C-alpha positions in Angstrom: 1.2 -28.5 -0.2 0.4 -24.8 -0.7 1.3 -22.6 2.2 -1.5 -20.7 3.9 -0.8 -16.9 3.9 -3.0 -14.7 6.0 -3.6 -11.4 4.2 -5.2 -8.7 6.4 -6.9 -5.9 4.4 -6.8 -8.4 1.5 -9.7 -6.8 -0.4 -8.2 -3.4 -0.4 -6.3 -1.8 -3.3 -2.8 -3.3 -2.7 -4.1 -6.3 -0.8 -6.3 -7.6 -3.6 -3.5 -7.3 -6.2 -1.2 -9.2 -3.8 -3.8 -11.9 -3.4 -3.9 -12.4 -7.2 -0.1 -12.8 -7.2 -0.2 -15.2 -4.2 -2.5 -17.4 -6.2 -0.3 -17.1 -9.3 2.7 -18.3 -7.3 1.0 -21.3 -5.8 0.2 -19.9 -2.3 -3.2 -20.2 -0.5 -4.3 -16.7 0.6 -6.7 -16.4 3.5 -8.2 -12.9 3.5 -9.3 -10.9 6.5 -11.0 -7.5 5.8 -13.6 -5.5 7.8 -14.8 -3.8 4.5 -14.4 -0.3 6.1 -12.5 0.9 2.9 -13.2 -1.9 0.5 -16.0 -4.0 -1.0 -16.9 -7.7 -0.9 -17.4 -7.4 -4.7 -13.6 -7.4 -5.0 -13.8 -11.1 -4.5 -15.6 -11.4 -7.8 -12.8 -9.5 -9.5 -10.1 -11.8 -8.0 -12.1 -14.9 -9.0 -12.5 -13.6 -12.5 -8.7 -13.2 -12.8 -7.6 -16.3 -10.9 -10.6 -18.7 -11.6 -10.8 -19.2 -7.9 -11.6 -17.2 -4.8 -9.6 -16.9 -1.5 -11.1 -17.9 1.8 -12.6 -14.7 3.2 -13.4 -13.6 6.7 -15.3 -10.3 7.2 -13.7 -9.4 10.6 -11.6 -6.6 12.1 -8.0 -7.2 13.0 -8.7 -5.6 16.3 -11.1 -8.5 17.1 -8.7 -10.8 18.9 -11.0 -13.7 19.5 -12.1 -13.8 15.8 -8.5 -13.6 14.6 -7.6 -16.4 17.0 -10.4 -18.5 15.6 -8.9 -18.2 12.1 -5.4 -19.3 13.3 -7.1 -22.2 15.0 -8.8 -23.3 11.8 -5.9 -22.9 9.4 -2.2 -23.7 9.5 -1.0 -20.2 8.8 2.7 -20.0 7.8 3.0 -16.2 7.4 1.0 -12.9 7.6 1.0 -10.1 5.1 -0.4 -7.1 7.0 -2.1 -4.4 5.0 -5.1 -3.6 7.3 -4.9 0.1 8.3 -6.5 3.4 7.8 -4.4 5.3 5.3 -5.6 8.9 4.5 -3.0 11.5 5.5 -5.5 14.3 5.7 -8.1 12.3 7.7 -5.4 11.3 10.1 -4.7 15.0 10.9 -8.4 15.4 11.7 -8.9 12.1 13.6 -5.5 11.2 15.1 -6.9 9.0 17.9 -8.8 6.9 15.4 -5.6 6.2 13.5 -3.5 5.3 16.5 -6.2 3.0 17.9 -6.7 1.2 14.6 -3.3 1.1 13.0 -1.1 0.6 16.1 -3.8 -1.3 18.1 -4.5 -3.6 15.1 -0.9 -4.6 14.7 -0.5 -5.3 18.5 -3.6 -7.5 18.4 -2.4 -9.4 15.4 1.1 -9.9 16.9 -0.4 -11.2 20.1 -2.5 -13.7 18.2 0.4 -14.7 16.0 2.5 -15.3 19.1 -0.1 -17.4 20.7 -0.3 -19.6 17.6 3.4 -19.8 16.9 3.4 -17.8 13.7 6.5 -15.5 13.6 6.8 -14.3 10.0 5.2 -11.0 8.8 5.4 -8.8 5.8 4.4 -5.3 7.0 2.8 -2.6 4.9 4.8 0.5 5.7 5.2 3.9 4.0 7.6 6.5 2.8 5.8 8.9 5.1 8.1 7.6 7.9 10.9 9.8 6.4 8.9 13.0 6.7 10.5 15.6 4.4 14.0 14.0 3.7 17.0 16.2 3.7 18.5 14.3 0.8 16.8 12.9 -2.3 16.4 10.2 -3.5 15.8 8.8 0.0 17.5 5.5 1.0 16.6 3.1 3.8 19.5 4.4 5.9 18.1 7.9 5.9 17.0 9.2 9.3 13.4 8.3 10.2 12.1 11.8 11.0 9.1 13.0 12.9 6.4 12.2 10.3 4.3 15.1 9.1 1.0 13.3 9.8 -0.5 10.9 12.4 -0.8 8.4 9.6 2.9 8.5 9.0 3.6 8.3 12.7 1.5 5.2 13.1 3.6 3.5 10.5 6.8 4.6 12.3 5.5 3.3 15.6 4.5 0.0 14.1 8.0 -0.4 12.6 9.5 0.3 16.0 7.2 -2.3 17.6 8.3 -4.9 15.0 11.9 -4.0 15.4 11.7 -4.3 19.2 10.2 -7.8 18.8 13.0 -9.4 16.8 13.5 -12.1 19.4 10.0 -13.5 18.6 9.2 -12.2 15.1 10.8 -12.0 11.7 9.7 -9.0 9.7 10.2 -7.5 6.2 8.8 -4.0 6.3 8.1 -2.5 2.8 8.1 1.3 2.6 5.8 2.1 -0.3 6.0 5.3 -2.2 2.8 6.0 -4.1 1.0 3.0 -5.6 -1.4 3.7 -8.5 -2.8 1.9 -11.5 -4.9 -1.3 -11.7 -4.7 -4.9 -12.8 -4.4 -5.1 -16.7 -7.7 -7.1 -16.8 -9.5 -4.1 -15.2 -11.2 -6.6 -12.9 -9.7 -5.0 -9.7 -8.3 -1.6 -9.0 -8.4 1.3 -6.5 -11.9 1.6 -5.1 -12.2 4.5 -2.7 -15.4 4.8 -0.7 -16.7 8.3 -0.9 -14.4 11.2 -1.9 -10.9 9.9 -2.8 -8.0 10.9 -0.7 -5.4 9.9 -3.3 -4.6 11.8 -6.4 -5.1 9.3 -9.2 -8.6 8.1 -8.4 -9.6 11.8 -8.0 -8.2 12.4 -11.4 -10.1 9.5 -13.0 -13.3 10.4 -11.2 -13.0 14.0 -12.4 -12.4 12.8 -15.9 -15.4 10.5 -15.9 -17.6 13.3 -14.5 -18.2 12.0 -10.9 -16.3 15.0 -9.5 -16.8 18.5 -10.7 -13.1 19.4 -10.6 -9.7 18.3 -9.3 -8.2 20.4 -6.5 -4.4 20.6 -6.7 -3.3 21.3 -3.1 -0.6 24.0 -3.3 1.1 25.7 -6.3 3.8 27.5 -4.3 6.1 24.6 -3.2 9.8 24.8 -3.8 9.6 22.5 -6.8 10.1 23.3 -10.6 6.3 23.9 -11.2 5.3 24.7 -7.6 3.3 21.4 -7.0 4.2 18.5 -4.8 6.5 15.7 -6.2 6.0 12.0 -5.5 7.4 8.7 -6.7 4.5 6.7 -8.3 4.7 2.9 -8.9 2.3 0.5 -10.4 0.3 -1.6 -7.9 1.1 -4.8 -9.8 4.9 -4.1 -9.4 4.2 -3.5 -5.7 2.3 -6.8 -5.4 5.3 -8.6 -7.0 7.5 -7.1 -4.3 5.3 -8.7 -1.6 5.9 -12.2 -3.1 9.6 -11.6 -3.1 9.5 -10.4 0.5 7.5 -13.4 1.6 9.9 -15.8 -0.1 12.9 -14.0 1.5 11.2 -14.6 4.9 10.8 -18.3 4.0 14.5 -18.6 3.2 16.3 -20.3 6.2 19.2 -17.8 5.8 16.9 -14.9 6.6 18.2 -12.8 9.5 21.8 -13.8 9.0 22.8 -10.4 7.7 20.6 -7.7 9.1 18.8 -9.6 11.8 15.1 -10.3 12.0 13.9 -6.9 10.8 14.6 -5.7 7.3 13.3 -2.6 5.5 13.0 -1.9 1.8 11.9 1.2 -0.2 9.6 0.4 -3.1 9.4 3.0 -5.8 10.6 3.7 -9.3 13.3 6.2 -8.3 11.7 9.0 -10.3 9.6 11.8 -8.9 6.6 13.4 -10.8 4.8 16.6 -9.8 1.0 16.8 -9.5 1.0 19.0 -12.5 3.0 16.4 -14.5 0.5 13.7 -13.5 -2.4 15.8 -14.7 -0.7 16.5 -18.0 0.3 12.9 -18.6 -3.2 11.6 -17.8 -4.7 14.1 -20.3 -2.3 12.7 -22.9 -3.1 9.1 -22.1 -6.8 9.4 -21.9 -7.5 12.2 -24.3 -9.7 13.9 -21.7 -9.2 17.5 -20.6 -9.3 17.7 -16.8 -11.1 20.5 -15.1 -8.7 21.4 -12.3 -8.2 24.3 -9.8 -5.4 25.2 -7.4 -6.3 25.1 -3.7 -4.4 25.9 -0.5 -1.8 23.4 0.8 -3.2 20.4 2.6 -2.0 19.8 6.1 0.3 16.9 6.5 1.6 16.8 2.9 5.3 16.5 2.2 6.8 18.8 -0.4 8.7 16.2 -2.4 10.0 12.7 -2.0 11.2 9.9 -4.2 12.9 6.6 -3.6 16.3 5.1 -3.9 15.1 1.6 -4.6 18.6 0.0 -5.1 18.4 -2.1 -1.9 15.2 -3.8 -3.1 16.9 -4.4 -6.5 20.1 -5.9 -5.0 18.6 -8.0 -2.2 15.0 -8.8 -3.2 15.9 -8.8 -7.0 12.9 -6.5 -7.5 12.4 -3.5 -9.7 9.5 -1.5 -11.0 8.8 -2.5 -14.6 5.8 -0.4 -15.6 6.1 3.3 -16.6 3.9 6.2 -15.8 1.9 5.9 -19.0 1.0 2.3 -18.3 0.1 3.2 -14.7 -2.3 5.9 -15.7 -3.7 4.0 -18.7 -4.6 1.0 -16.4 -6.2 3.4 -13.8 -8.3 5.0 -16.6 -9.4 1.6 -18.0 -10.4 0.6 -14.5 -12.5 3.7 -14.1 -14.2 3.2 -17.4 -15.0 -0.4 -16.4 -16.6 0.9 -13.1 -18.7 3.4 -15.0 -20.2 0.6 -17.1 -21.3 -1.4 -14.0 
């Protein structure tokens, strides 16, 4: 009998791709999403790929009674928790909103899980917990610094809550670097509401003509070309990692080595600058991007990329898709959106 997996934020960018992989591996995803940064139309994309649609509840993870109702109606074996606000810049402007939603949402979810005897959770974390690392590539044993944004700090605090709760919860925390791209079918992809906060959808929207120009925030960083460097990975590779994390939690031996809280970096291990991203996209798409340089954006880290060896050794995961494939899939998704 298929295991019921609750996926909070399951219609978002990473959540929707993970739902597809859950179906592919024989699980039964149950999706919770308040649609604050997603669309109910994503269900159609999932159904087109999987030939079936997940059970969906349009509720907020901060709504304790509604969450409890879902646990009462389903025999939920585990939770994959994506639901959170995620924009670094916005978090600097609206810190209380981020703390209330991201930290409060996790606490509400854990209280409902506890009440309903569900103890296993895969947590959506972030490389922002490292701040600007002293040494690169950054490994999981690097110091967790004071993050450079309230968004990053909410992820740090959430990890601390989960680590402090190991007597009652078993957690795999996945520290993502920068997910980009889209499903090869172009049925689902990154779907920002309003002006994108992330680089690649801003690139594709500029290329298609939705945006007048791409602003590159800062050209005076201490990097080879002066622009920020990030570790980008394909969202489908990231979705695969969630299945492996889930299956690790289901293993009876989980917790025997590190205890009931494990952390994994998910990235390619290679850093690309913003300028390199623009140049590679132009090569892939054949479209010349109109771009300008703007002042640095508050909260941005200068450069960071992953040491993903732990995920390779323990989860048997590695990123398979290269930057060309990532950007090509993102462009095909944008083209598909423009035809709708």
